Residue, then its C-alpha position, 0 to 999 in steps of 0.5 A: x856575624x851580626x858585627x860583620x853585617x854592621x860593619x858592611x852597611x857601615x862601608x857601604x855609606x862611607x862614600x856618602x859621607x865623603x862626598x857631602x864634604x866636596x864641592x861639586x861646582x864642576x857638576x853644578x855651575x853657574x854659567x852656561x859654558x860651564x854648564x854645558x861642559x858638565x853635560x859633556x863630562x856626563x854624557x861622555x861617562x854614560x857612553x863609556x858606562x855602556x861598556x863598562x857596566x856589561x863587562x865587569x858584571x859578565x866578568x862576575x857572571x862567568x866566574x860564578x857560572x863556571x866555577x869548579x863545583x857547577x857540573x851542570x855548566x856546559x863544558x866544552x873545551x873544543x870551542x873557539x869561535x862564535x860570530x854572533x859573539x865577535x858581532x857584539x864584541x866588536x859593534x858595541x865599542x864601535x858605535x860608542x867610539x863613534x858616538x864619542x868622536x861626533x860629540x867631541x867634534x861638535x863640542x870642540x868647536x862650540x865650546x871654543x873659547x875663541x868662539x863668541x858666544x850665540x846664547x846666555x842659556x839654553x833657553x835664551x839667545x843673545x838679545x840683539x845689540x848686547x855689548x859684551x863686557x871686555x875684561x882684560x886679565x894678567x897673571x902675575x907672580x902670584x896674583x891677578x889683574x884685571x883691567x876694564x878698558x871700557x870703564x877705565x878701572x883695574x882690580x887686584x884679586x877681585x872680578x865682577x861682572x853682571x849677570x846675563x851679560x857676555x863677558x870677553x876675556x883677554x888673558x896674558x901674564x907677565x913671566x910665567x905661564x899660568x892658567x885662568x880658572x872660575x869653575x862656576x863660569x867655564x873652562x880654564x884657559x892658559x895666560x902665557x907671557x908675551x901672547x893673548x888667550x881669549x875667553x867667552x863666558x857668561x854668568x846666569x847666577x847672581x853669587x860669589x864664586x872662586x877663581x884661581x891659578x889652574x897651573x903651578x907657577x912657584x911658591x906663591x902659587x896656593x894663594x894665587x886665588x880671587x873673588x868672582x862676583x856675579x851681580x845684577x846690574x845695579x849691584x855692578x854699578x855700585x861695585x864700579x862706583x866704589x872702585x872709582x871712589x878709592x882714587x887710586x891710579x895704576x900707571x906704569x910705575x904703580x904697575x912695576x911695583x905691583x909686578x914683583x913677586x909677592x904672596x897673598x896680596x889683598x884686594x886692590x882697586x884703582x879708580x883708572x889705569x894708564x891707557x895702553x898699559x895692557x898692551x904694553x904688558x902683553x908685549x913685554x915692554x911695560x918696563x921703560x927702555x924695553x922694546x915692545x915684541x910687536x915691534x920687533x916682529x914688525x921689523x922682522x917682518x919687513x926684512x930685519x934691521x941689519x947690522x944696526x940690530x945688534x943695538x936692539x939686544x939689550x931692549x929685548x932682555x925680559x927676564x932681568x927686569x928685577x936684576x937691573x933694579x938691584x934684586x937678587x932675582x925675579x924667580x918664582x921661588x925667591x920671595x917664599x924660600x929665600x932662595x935664587x932659582x939659579x944655583x951659583x954652580x955652573x952647569x956641567x959641560x959649560x965654560x964659566x969664563x965664556x961671558x956674553x957681551x951683555x950678560x947680566x950678573x949672576x942672580x938675574x935671570x936673562x935671555x941674551x939674544x931673544x928672537x922672534x920669527x914674527x909668527x904667533x902660535x896658532x890660536x895666540x895673539x901678540x898684538x898688531x905688527x906695529x910698535x904699541x902707543x899709549x891708547x892704542x887697540x892692538 
């Protein structure tokens, strides 16, 4: 019996040992937006436990109270209704649902990632005239590229920002869908090719934080991580000076080489970045000869280009850019596995002899005749409706 009691005590403290090795950054973040999200999790959990705990307790209580051996318990086989019990059973969950609904409605608007910040934390408002730091984020295979347009620099797999300065993120991707996530800073936001999402956040404590991709995107996904440094103003200025001291430039040619799928990419600094490069990536026309998406949408908005638009077809094929350079494929699984994403077999029900006029050789991914209707998805930015020009602000 003593051994059984000792074993029970060990089982009771086992969850504590398990939690000791966990990183609870989501519940103890260093940014105001993430703090509000953590509070929302706690409030929601508490409201749900108001029902869950009594139900579990009463389940055990009734099983014990009305056990077969308890002859003192009231036995009433004809009982079938209690108005007071019905009121309790329905009113309590209804009140909790109303409370959760109100909290969800308020927090959905208050924590909208597109909504500019109105405070630094719970006790401090944003000072008048404070200028946010703009960071343009590009999810590549499998690394992160960060542009600082106001500073003229760019980095790979490393991000920094001063403490208590609002950050305005503009986020896109070069190929497949991804998700930008720094748990200590704010919630995750998707990065999608040809679209721009936004995130407003602020870091309130100095430190080094983990950032990563929260959406599976191929073989290199596990190592698609970066460091986010929260620095004081002097530390941030020193970091910028260190980046500019590298004397490296990110132009179109350098970007096209960087864009190719690679795994475990080291941190890179670029002292300068070509003007308009982010807009070209966003509009999927960083490769020479490709038509920008906003240019095509402008043509569609003006009524189309008639029969002459057939010439635009080849300029709108985006997913065969690596095949044109002599590489086998640009599929996310290729670098790590050595296997193209597409097999040599044609799908069932297709005619292998029916080739499209402008189709690329097998092994390169193509999307012939890619069309756009000139409309963006709600909450997404495609850039302006005019062609992207170097140095332009779409």
